[in-house]
C-alpha positions as MATLAB code, in Angstrom:
seq = 'MENPIGLGGITLLVAAVVWLAIFVPGFSKRSEIRATNNLVRKDAKQHRVSAQMTADEQLTRLINTQRGFSVLFALFFLGALAAGIASVTDGGWLMAAGAAIVMSALALFVSRAAGRRATELARSKHAARNQARAQAFVRRPAPVSREWEPNPIPAPLNQLRQGELNDNLAEVVEIKRDQKVWAAKDLDAILARRRAI';
ca = [
     -33.893  153.380 -132.581;
     -36.600  155.803 -133.128;
     -38.634  157.018 -130.175;
     -41.749  158.964 -130.966;
     -41.601  160.587 -127.517;
     -38.936  163.238 -127.089;
     -36.830  162.191 -124.103;
     -35.127  165.568 -124.018;
     -38.400  167.276 -123.217;
     -39.198  164.793 -120.449;
     -35.716  165.255 -118.958;
     -36.178  169.012 -119.049;
     -39.563  168.643 -117.343;
     -38.061  166.444 -114.584;
     -35.242  168.969 -114.060;
     -37.793  171.788 -113.790;
     -39.804  169.857 -111.174;
     -36.653  169.132 -109.148;
     -35.645  172.777 -109.365;
     -39.075  173.910 -108.206;
     -39.145  171.372 -105.375;
     -35.660  172.087 -104.021;
     -34.451  175.572 -104.921;
     -37.597  177.705 -104.896;
     -38.500  177.108 -101.194;
     -34.940  177.969 -100.193;
     -35.046  181.086 -102.370;
     -38.311  182.196 -100.791;
     -36.912  181.742  -97.261;
     -33.702  183.567  -98.127;
     -34.840  186.786  -96.448;
     -35.656  184.889  -93.238;
     -32.223  183.238  -93.243;
     -30.527  186.591  -93.833;
     -32.525  188.198  -90.998;
     -31.565  185.352  -88.646;
     -27.880  185.698  -89.567;
     -28.002  189.454  -88.981;
     -29.663  188.930  -85.603;
     -26.992  186.432  -84.555;
     -24.218  188.819  -85.653;
     -25.783  191.704  -83.709;
     -26.087  189.566  -80.572;
     -22.461  188.465  -80.862;
     -21.327  192.065  -81.380;
     -23.334  193.298  -78.372;
     -21.890  190.502  -76.251;
     -18.352  191.410  -77.365;
     -18.938  195.105  -76.628;
     -20.525  194.452  -73.231;
     -17.779  192.062  -72.098;
     -14.942  193.832  -70.310;
     -11.469  193.184  -71.648;
      -8.971  191.843  -69.155;
      -5.663  193.588  -68.579;
      -3.837  190.878  -70.521;
      -6.158  191.307  -73.511;
      -5.745  195.092  -73.393;
      -1.961  194.764  -73.226;
      -1.895  192.315  -76.144;
      -4.142  194.590  -78.193;
      -2.012  197.663  -77.463;
       1.209  195.850  -78.361;
      -0.319  194.638  -81.632;
      -1.519  198.183  -82.382;
       1.958  199.559  -81.711;
       3.578  196.982  -83.998;
       1.066  197.498  -86.808;
       1.348  201.279  -86.793;
       5.155  201.072  -86.581;
       5.081  199.069  -89.802;
       2.693  201.618  -91.355;
       5.008  204.451  -90.297;
       7.966  202.726  -91.942;
       6.009  202.107  -95.155;
       4.650  205.667  -95.365;
       8.082  207.105  -94.562;
       9.687  205.058  -97.322;
       6.864  206.120  -99.647;
       7.452  209.772  -98.705;
      11.159  209.414  -99.443;
      10.458  207.760 -102.780;
       7.851  210.393 -103.679;
      10.232  213.172 -102.590;
      12.959  211.808 -104.835;
      10.467  211.404 -107.686;
       9.210  214.990 -107.184;
      12.574  216.248 -108.380;
      11.671  215.136 -111.893;
       7.914  215.662 -111.739;
       6.136  218.199 -109.538;
       3.046  215.987 -109.110;
       4.943  213.675 -106.790;
       5.367  216.509 -104.298;
       1.697  216.196 -103.337;
       2.089  212.437 -102.829;
       5.215  213.018 -100.722;
       3.331  215.501  -98.518;
       0.427  213.105  -98.053;
       2.815  210.261  -97.219;
       4.637  212.447  -94.661;
       1.324  213.355  -92.997;
       0.239  209.697  -92.921;
       3.604  208.568  -91.529;
       3.399  211.251  -88.814;
      -0.097  210.078  -87.859;
       1.033  206.445  -87.801;
       4.014  207.406  -85.621;
       1.717  209.329  -83.259;
      -0.668  206.356  -82.889;
       2.235  203.934  -82.416;
       3.800  206.086  -79.688;
       0.453  206.562  -77.903;
      -0.211  202.809  -77.928;
       3.336  202.173  -76.682;
       2.942  204.628  -73.780;
      -0.408  203.139  -72.773;
       1.009  199.594  -73.008;
       3.964  200.612  -70.815;
       1.630  202.087  -68.175;
      -0.536  198.982  -68.209;
       2.478  196.667  -67.982;
       3.894  198.685  -65.053;
       0.598  198.525  -63.161;
       0.337  194.774  -63.764;
       3.935  194.284  -62.621;
       3.355  196.348  -59.459;
       0.166  194.423  -58.650;
       1.958  191.108  -59.187;
       4.872  192.149  -56.937;
       2.463  193.336  -54.247;
       0.569  190.035  -54.374;
       3.854  188.113  -54.084;
       4.952  190.203  -51.098;
       1.615  189.667  -49.351;
       1.738  185.956  -50.060;
       5.245  185.782  -48.593;
       4.143  187.623  -45.428;
       0.985  185.541  -45.000;
       2.744  182.256  -45.638;
       1.939  179.812  -42.808;
       4.719  178.227  -40.800;
       5.726  174.889  -42.253;
       4.388  171.837  -40.465;
       7.115  169.721  -38.908;
       7.313  166.399  -40.698;
      10.184  164.857  -38.765;
       9.862  161.456  -37.134;
       8.276  161.177  -33.712;
       8.342  157.986  -31.644;
       5.094  156.105  -31.151;
       3.440  156.705  -27.771;
       3.876  154.029  -25.104;
       0.647  152.182  -24.186;
      -1.243  152.943  -20.947;
       0.177  150.624  -18.309;
       3.750  151.276  -19.329;
       3.566  155.027  -19.773;
       3.185  155.781  -16.035;
       6.323  156.571  -14.150;
       7.062  154.305  -11.205;
       8.139  155.983   -8.052;
      10.006  154.394   -5.204;
      12.636  151.689   -5.193;
      13.199  149.368   -8.071;
      12.003  145.812   -7.557;
      13.810  143.267   -9.610;
      11.520  140.308  -10.058;
      14.259  137.976  -11.095;
      14.200  134.274  -10.362;
      16.899  132.873   -8.153;
      19.530  130.808   -9.866;
      19.943  127.366   -8.308;
      22.946  125.207   -9.070;
      22.208  121.576   -9.774;
      24.808  119.330   -8.250;
      24.380  115.905   -9.646;
      27.139  113.694  -10.808;
      26.914  112.533  -14.351;
      27.554  108.912  -15.037;
      30.635  108.417  -17.127;
      30.043  106.044  -19.992;
      32.593  103.513  -20.905;
      33.209  102.429  -24.495;
      31.725   98.985  -23.983;
      28.529  100.481  -22.529;
      28.125  102.688  -25.596;
      28.691   99.720  -27.901;
      25.965   97.752  -26.086;
      23.487  100.631  -26.501;
      24.263  100.962  -30.216;
      23.943   97.182  -30.729;
      20.478   97.257  -29.181;
      19.420  100.092  -31.450;
      20.642   98.288  -34.523;
      18.698   95.205  -33.526;
      15.463   97.066  -33.604;
];
């Protein structure tokens, strides 16, 4: 099939229009986007700097610093040993060994300083916690009694009676009436009448 119109050129023209419509406006606003991002970063940094760190955060940070610089000390010390051994064969390693010793000493100094500060902070937190516990124990209210108590007696019965006791008991009267003794034939007559009904 032969097409007199070059479709490749039209496709290239459509791609150019799409590129101009989509990518060029974003490219022109790139400086505005970058300025906005920088402003947001500065605000976040100022907020972080202005916010006071709690004692727990300080302690965690100091412990992490101590651990990190202890690892650096070990690495620099091992590097100094390796460079010292290598300096036996080549004098250039002596400079590297000296630099590694200085760096390991600095790392050890920072690690020890962070450890001392972390110990002081942990002691002060522990003392404050113990003091708060002691004060809470002293100020603890007396426990409320929760044992069973009898219900109160209602008004007319709760007043004490004074004087002699009056027993309002009824007199017992004996009934002396002779019961009629039934004979067997009388009982049969009564039962026959009941059956007849």
